[in-house]
TORKOL-4160 file (C-alpha; in steps of 0.2 Angstrom, whole numbers, padded with zeros to 4 digits, m for minus):
91
<pt num="1" X="0000" Y="0000" Z="m0001"/>
<pt num="2" X="0015" Y="0012" Z="0004"/>
<pt num="3" X="0023" Y="0009" Z="m0013"/>
<pt num="4" X="0006" Y="0013" Z="m0021"/>
<pt num="5" X="0003" Y="0028" Z="m0012"/>
<pt num="6" X="0021" Y="0036" Z="m0020"/>
<pt num="7" X="0016" Y="0029" Z="m0037"/>
<pt num="8" X="0002" Y="0040" Z="m0035"/>
<pt num="9" X="0007" Y="0056" Z="m0025"/>
<pt num="10" X="0023" Y="0058" Z="m0035"/>
<pt num="11" X="0016" Y="0062" Z="m0053"/>
<pt num="12" X="0002" Y="0073" Z="m0043"/>
<pt num="13" X="0016" Y="0082" Z="m0034"/>
<pt num="14" X="0026" Y="0084" Z="m0049"/>
<pt num="15" X="0010" Y="0091" Z="m0059"/>
<pt num="16" X="0007" Y="0103" Z="m0042"/>
<pt num="17" X="0026" Y="0110" Z="m0045"/>
<pt num="18" X="0024" Y="0111" Z="m0063"/>
<pt num="19" X="0007" Y="0121" Z="m0060"/>
<pt num="20" X="0014" Y="0133" Z="m0047"/>
<pt num="21" X="0030" Y="0137" Z="m0059"/>
<pt num="22" X="0019" Y="0141" Z="m0072"/>
<pt num="23" X="0009" Y="0151" Z="m0062"/>
<pt num="24" X="0023" Y="0162" Z="m0054"/>
<pt num="25" X="0030" Y="0165" Z="m0071"/>
<pt num="26" X="0013" Y="0172" Z="m0077"/>
<pt num="27" X="0012" Y="0182" Z="m0062"/>
<pt num="28" X="0029" Y="0189" Z="m0064"/>
<pt num="29" X="0025" Y="0193" Z="m0083"/>
<pt num="30" X="0008" Y="0203" Z="m0077"/>
<pt num="31" X="0018" Y="0211" Z="m0064"/>
<pt num="32" X="0031" Y="0217" Z="m0075"/>
<pt num="33" X="0018" Y="0223" Z="m0089"/>
<pt num="34" X="0008" Y="0233" Z="m0075"/>
<pt num="35" X="0026" Y="0241" Z="m0068"/>
<pt num="36" X="0029" Y="0245" Z="m0086"/>
<pt num="37" X="0011" Y="0254" Z="m0088"/>
<pt num="38" X="0013" Y="0262" Z="m0072"/>
<pt num="39" X="0030" Y="0270" Z="m0076"/>
<pt num="40" X="0022" Y="0276" Z="m0094"/>
<pt num="41" X="0007" Y="0284" Z="m0085"/>
<pt num="42" X="0019" Y="0292" Z="m0072"/>
<pt num="43" X="0029" Y="0300" Z="m0088"/>
<pt num="44" X="0011" Y="0305" Z="m0094"/>
<pt num="45" X="0006" Y="0313" Z="m0079"/>
<pt num="46" X="0023" Y="0321" Z="m0076"/>
<pt num="47" X="0022" Y="0328" Z="m0096"/>
<pt num="48" X="0004" Y="0334" Z="m0091"/>
<pt num="49" X="0009" Y="0343" Z="m0077"/>
<pt num="50" X="0024" Y="0353" Z="m0085"/>
<pt num="51" X="0011" Y="0358" Z="m0099"/>
<pt num="52" X="m0002" Y="0364" Z="m0086"/>
<pt num="53" X="0012" Y="0373" Z="m0078"/>
<pt num="54" X="0016" Y="0382" Z="m0094"/>
<pt num="55" X="m0001" Y="0386" Z="m0098"/>
<pt num="56" X="m0004" Y="0394" Z="m0081"/>
<pt num="57" X="0012" Y="0405" Z="m0083"/>
<pt num="58" X="0006" Y="0411" Z="m0103"/>
<pt num="59" X="m0011" Y="0414" Z="m0094"/>
<pt num="60" X="m0003" Y="0425" Z="m0082"/>
<pt num="61" X="0006" Y="0434" Z="m0096"/>
<pt num="62" X="m0008" Y="0437" Z="m0106"/>
<pt num="63" X="m0017" Y="0446" Z="m0091"/>
<pt num="64" X="m0001" Y="0455" Z="m0087"/>
<pt num="65" X="m0004" Y="0475" Z="m0090"/>
<pt num="66" X="0011" Y="0480" Z="m0098"/>
<pt num="67" X="0008" Y="0465" Z="m0111"/>
<pt num="68" X="m0010" Y="0470" Z="m0114"/>
<pt num="69" X="m0003" Y="0489" Z="m0119"/>
<pt num="70" X="0009" Y="0481" Z="m0129"/>
<pt num="71" X="m0002" Y="0470" Z="m0139"/>
<pt num="72" X="m0015" Y="0485" Z="m0142"/>
<pt num="73" X="0000" Y="0497" Z="m0147"/>
<pt num="74" X="0010" Y="0485" Z="m0158"/>
<pt num="75" X="m0004" Y="0475" Z="m0166"/>
<pt num="76" X="m0018" Y="0488" Z="m0165"/>
<pt num="77" X="m0010" Y="0503" Z="m0168"/>
<pt num="78" X="m0019" Y="0510" Z="m0152"/>
<pt num="79" X="m0012" Y="0526" Z="m0144"/>
<pt num="80" X="m0015" Y="0536" Z="m0129"/>
<pt num="81" X="m0027" Y="0550" Z="m0131"/>
<pt num="82" X="m0020" Y="0568" Z="m0131"/>
<pt num="83" X="m0027" Y="0576" Z="m0114"/>
<pt num="84" X="m0035" Y="0590" Z="m0124"/>
<pt num="85" X="m0045" Y="0576" Z="m0134"/>
<pt num="86" X="m0051" Y="0567" Z="m0118"/>
<pt num="87" X="m0069" Y="0572" Z="m0114"/>
<pt num="88" X="m0078" Y="0566" Z="m0097"/>
<pt num="89" X="m0096" Y="0563" Z="m0099"/>
<pt num="90" X="m0107" Y="0563" Z="m0084"/>
<pt num="91" X="m0125" Y="0556" Z="m0082"/>
């Protein structure tokens, strides 16, 4: 009976070891794939944070008073009126 148990148990143990080895390889592959995806997403997040900061700087530059006056004078050919031409209207 003891020898019969070994004949049955040995292939089952071998099959269990083979199955667990395949499972370990599969899980490690998935972990590496997920790590690569995480690194890719982190790089994308960093790129978007940089772009967001640049957009905030650009927005603050557009709202700068000196910038608005420079665009008005250069591109729109606007000038400040002469004090004699200023008329104050009261209701």
